[in-house]
C-alpha positions in Angstrom: 54.2 -7.4 26.2 53.9 -9.7 22.6 52.2 -13.1 22.7 53.1 -15.8 20.0 51.5 -18.9 19.4 52.9 -22.0 16.7 50.4 -24.0 15.1 51.0 -27.3 12.7 47.0 -27.4 11.2 46.2 -29.7 14.0 42.9 -29.5 17.0 45.5 -28.7 20.1 47.4 -25.9 17.9 43.5 -24.7 16.9 43.5 -25.2 20.9 46.2 -23.0 21.8 45.7 -20.4 19.4 42.3 -20.1 20.9 44.1 -20.1 24.9 46.5 -17.3 23.3 43.8 -15.2 21.7 42.2 -15.2 25.2 45.2 -14.6 26.7 46.3 -11.8 24.2 42.7 -10.1 24.9 43.3 -10.4 28.8 46.8 -9.3 28.7 45.8 -6.5 26.0 49.2 -7.7 23.6 49.1 -9.0 19.6 49.5 -12.2 19.0 51.4 -13.5 16.4 50.9 -16.9 15.1 53.1 -18.7 13.6 54.0 -22.6 11.4 57.1 -24.3 10.3 57.6 -25.6 6.9 59.8 -28.9 7.5 60.2 -30.4 4.2 63.2 -33.3 3.7 66.3 -30.3 1.9 68.2 -31.4 -0.7 71.9 -30.4 -1.9 71.9 -28.7 -5.2 74.8 -27.5 -7.2 75.8 -26.2 -3.3 73.2 -24.5 -2.2 69.8 -25.8 0.1 66.5 -26.4 -1.7 63.3 -27.5 -0.5 61.5 -30.2 -2.4 58.5 -29.3 -3.1 58.9 -26.0 -2.1 55.6 -24.6 -3.5 53.5 -27.2 -2.2 55.1 -26.8 1.0 53.9 -22.8 1.1 50.6 -23.3 0.0 49.9 -25.4 2.7 51.5 -23.0 5.5 50.1 -20.2 4.2 46.4 -22.7 4.4 47.5 -24.1 7.9 48.3 -19.8 9.2 45.3 -18.5 7.1 43.3 -21.1 9.3 44.8 -20.6 12.3 44.2 -16.1 11.9 40.6 -16.9 11.3 40.5 -19.2 14.1 41.8 -16.1 16.2 39.6 -13.8 14.9 37.0 -16.2 15.6 37.4 -16.5 18.6 37.9 -12.7 19.2 33.8 -12.5 18.1 32.9 -15.3 20.4 34.3 -13.4 23.2 32.7 -10.4 22.6 35.7 -8.6 24.1 35.8 -4.5 23.6 39.3 -4.0 23.1 40.7 -5.4 19.5 44.2 -7.5 19.6 46.8 -7.0 16.4 46.6 -10.9 15.2 50.1 -10.9 12.4 50.9 -14.9 10.7 54.2 -15.1 9.4 55.7 -18.4 7.7 59.1 -19.7 8.9 61.1 -22.8 8.2 64.0 -24.8 9.9 63.7 -26.9 12.4 60.2 -26.5 14.6 61.5 -26.1 17.8 64.5 -23.9 16.9 62.7 -22.0 14.8 60.0 -20.4 16.6 62.3 -19.6 20.0 64.4 -17.8 17.5 61.5 -16.0 15.9 60.3 -15.6 19.9 63.8 -13.8 20.3 64.1 -12.3 17.6 60.0 -10.9 17.7 60.5 -9.9 21.3 58.1 -12.3 22.9 57.5 -12.3 25.8 55.2 -15.2 26.1 55.1 -18.9 23.8 52.2 -20.9 23.3 52.6 -24.2 21.3 50.4 -27.0 22.0 51.6 -31.0 23.4 50.8 -32.8 20.4 50.2 -32.7 16.8 48.3 -33.6 13.4 49.4 -37.8 13.3 49.6 -40.9 15.8 52.9 -41.3 14.1 54.2 -38.4 14.1 53.2 -38.0 17.7 56.6 -38.5 19.6 58.3 -35.7 17.4 56.0 -32.8 17.7 55.5 -33.2 21.5 58.9 -33.1 21.3 59.1 -30.4 20.3 56.5 -28.2 22.6 59.7 -30.4 25.1 63.0 -28.7 23.0 60.4 -25.5 23.0 60.8 -25.2 26.5 64.4 -26.0 27.0 65.2 -23.5 24.4 63.1 -20.6 25.2 63.8 -17.6 27.1 60.9 -16.2 27.7 57.5 -18.4 29.3 56.0 -21.4 27.2 52.5 -22.7 27.8 51.9 -25.9 26.4 48.1 -27.2 26.2 47.4 -30.0 26.1 
């Protein structure tokens, strides 16, 4: 078993991380936390580039650090005798596709995602990510509300 949880740094993503940690502890499974970078791309000299790539990378790495810290705190609060392996991965692309493709490549046996994301303005889009992950995944998906 290998579990994967996606985070965008939102409160519901934090809840998804905590839930995924509890499941990983219960099953003795390693947990991978992923964040997907989705900046707009531009075509420059025939190559796709990501404007503000450095800023996006910094923000993505910060999001993963915070999620990993939350995961570690959750493990410590559970006072579990066994420890779980927690890793992080920064992905790029369309969120649902990046999450499901990475889950397949990593051999994940379950995916956890939050129902809604960072802001009211983006809620429909982020909510659609969870639905699309369910549609595209080849393993069970748990949507955290």
